[in-house]
N, C-alpha and C positions, 0 to 999 in steps of 0.2 A: 580755673580760676584766672589764668593767664588771660583766657580769651574773652572775658568779660570784664574784667578792668585789667590790662596791661600795665599800666604807672603804676599803680598801688602795688601791683606785684612784685613791679622793679623795686620798688625802696622796698618792701617789705624784707624781699631778698638782701639788700641791703644792710639792713636792720640785722640782718641773722648773724653778722660779723660780732654784734653786740647783744647777741641771745636776745633783745628785746623781740625781733624780727621771727622769728622760729616759734615765741608765744602765741602772737598775731597771726602769722602760720597756719597754726596748729589748732587755735578756734576759727578762723576761717575755714578752712578746709571742712569740721566736723562742722559746719553751719553747710557747706554744701552737700556732706554726705547725707545730712540727716534731711533734707528737702527733698520732695518725689510729688512731680504735678503728673498724673495719671488723667487721659482723655479715653474714656470712654463710649457705648454706644448710646448712654442715658446721661452721664453728669460727667464735671469735670471736679476733679477731687484733687486737693493740696493738703500734705501730711508735712508738717515740719517736727523735727524735735529728735532725739536720739536718746536721752536718760527720761526728759519728759516729751511729750506729744501734742499735738495739736491739729484737729482735721477740720477741714473747709469745704464745702462739696456746694457746686451750681447746679443743678437739673438743667439739661441743653434746652428744656420747654421754657425755661426761666431766665435763660441768658438775653440782657436788653442789648449788649455791649461790648466790643472783644477789641482792646488797643494794643498795639504793634508798638514799642519804641524801640529803637537801634540809635545809638552812640556813632562818630566814624568809627572806632575803632572794633566796637561790635558788629559793623559792618564789615569790616577788612576781616574780622575772624570767624563770619558765620554764626552768634547767637547775639540776643537781644532779651526783651522786657515782654510779657504779655500780661497783659490787664484783664481780667473780667467783671464786668457787673452785671447784675441781675434784677429782674423789675422789681424786688422787694426792698433794693437797696438806693441811695443815692449817690453812693461812691463806690470804689472798686475794692471787690468783695474778695478778687484772689488777685496776687501780684506776686511773679516770679522772674527774678533777673538771671540773665546766662544760663537761657534756656536755647541749645542748637536747635538751630532750623527753625527759627520763630513765626518763619512764612507758613512750612507746614502744620506749626501746633494750630495758627489761626483758622488755615483753612480746615483742620479735619473736624474741630471746632463749628464754623458755617456750617459743615455737611452735614454734621448729626443733629445742628440744630433747625435745617430747615424740615427734617421730618415728620 
């Protein structure tokens, strides 16, 4: 959480003195724990949710575009945002922020895409 948004994390930690920050950090932590990006040899799968569940999959053969975005702080801490769009959609289908080593994730997707 800190590596992805360090300024917001520090602000929320300061707000913990007023209890509001604890609630915000707890829900942010739940959101982070409930998000899983899986890259297999066949597809990329995004699963979100702890109590409820949402799954989005894109098969490698359908991947049209892989986007990688990193802010200055994200580059410093080695995290970033990975976005994937398929041939069937005009916009990004899977977008995940806070991915450690996003270059490696993009490389894995590209590698499986070419097979």
